[in-house]
C-alpha positions, 0 to 999 in steps of 0.5 A: 917446750921446755919444762922444769922439773918441779920443786916439792912446793910446786908440786903441792902448790900447783896441785892439778898441774904437774906441768910449768911452761916456760922454764928449762929442763935444765934447771935442776941437776940429777942429784936436785931431782932425784932429792925431790923427787924422794921427798915428794913421795915421803912427804905424800906417803909418810911410813913407807921405806924406800924399799917398799916402792919397789912393789908399785901400787902395792906398797900403798895398799895393805889389802892389795899387797897381801892379795899379790903377796899370795900370787907371789907365792906361785908366781905366774912369771917362774916358768918364763924364768926357766925359759929366759934360762934355757935361752941363756945358756943356747948357744949361737950357731958361731958357738957363743952365747950371751954369756960372751956378751955380759961378762959370764954373769946374768945379773946384769940389771944393775948396769942397765942403763948406761949413757955409752958416751962413744955412741952418745945415746942411751944403751937398755939391757933389751938392748944390749941383749939384741945388739948381742945377738946382732953381734954373733950373726942371729936375729934380734928378738922383738922387744915388747914380749915372748923371748926378749922378755923371758931372757930379761926375767931370768937376767931380773930374777939373778940380778935380784938384791942390787940396788938401781944406781944409774948415773949421769955422767958429767956430760953434755950428751948424757945430760940432753938425753937424760933432760929428754927423759925427763921433760918427756915425763912431765910433757902433757900429751894425747887426747886427754892432755896427760902427761906421765906425772899425772897419773903417777905422781899427783894422782898415785894411791888414787884409782881409775876405776879398780885400778890402784895408781902406783907411785913413780919412785920405783916404777922401772925396779920390777921389770918385766912384768906379768900382768894379768890384763896381759896374762904374760910378761911383757917389758918396761917399753910395752908399757910405755906404749901402753900409756901412751895408748891410754892418754889416747897418744901414739905410742912410740916404737919400743926401744926408741930413743925417746922411751930410752931417755925415758928409762934413763930418767926414770931408773935414776929417780929409783936409785938407792932402791932393789931391783926385784923383777920379774913381778907380777901386776893386775 
């Protein structure tokens, strides 16, 4: 089943139902989707500047924001940035290092994810990190946490201030991947029958127990994230898997095609917002 990206009026009119059956995801363009997405949140939460959405739920709650800013004075992820820098500078067995794969510059966040037309697939930064290792005869890292999160934290820190600008090429295969990510975002799943949009569009700013649900706008800007719940740094795809589990759906493997397509769509929806990773969240 495919779903059309909801127009703003439809979101309000349908209220509890963000998924529209019998419509095609291809009915709208990425540019149209981005406008609707921004308009929805800017009308839902008037007065919040676009860049504030990089701060997740803390953009919506002044008290939570103050507490978060206090944590950011001595961020729990600081040692991970240092560990990531050490990894960046460590030579492989062949004498090369990560710089050889990333044009010598760790500030790469603005370049991912992107559409690889030759391979007909979305390439994320974490995928590129492991492909760098494998191409140099090294073992790949696990995708959810640990060394890959440390290295991504260092690269994200060096990328702070860059603006999200994921372009969706006018290419049939690229559009198919983008629309697959869009459909995944709005599709109900799991025993709770929730979509990503139920929590992070329709219910953004509301509480589930003590947790304030973050708005989807800006969702990809702060990764990797140190979550108090985890007690460590984790990647965006780790969070995708956790969300699936929370609605009692089967989580997919990190860097699966579905999750990469979802990241492609979701990052495009944050275009114009600065990267500010790594970050801390509850």
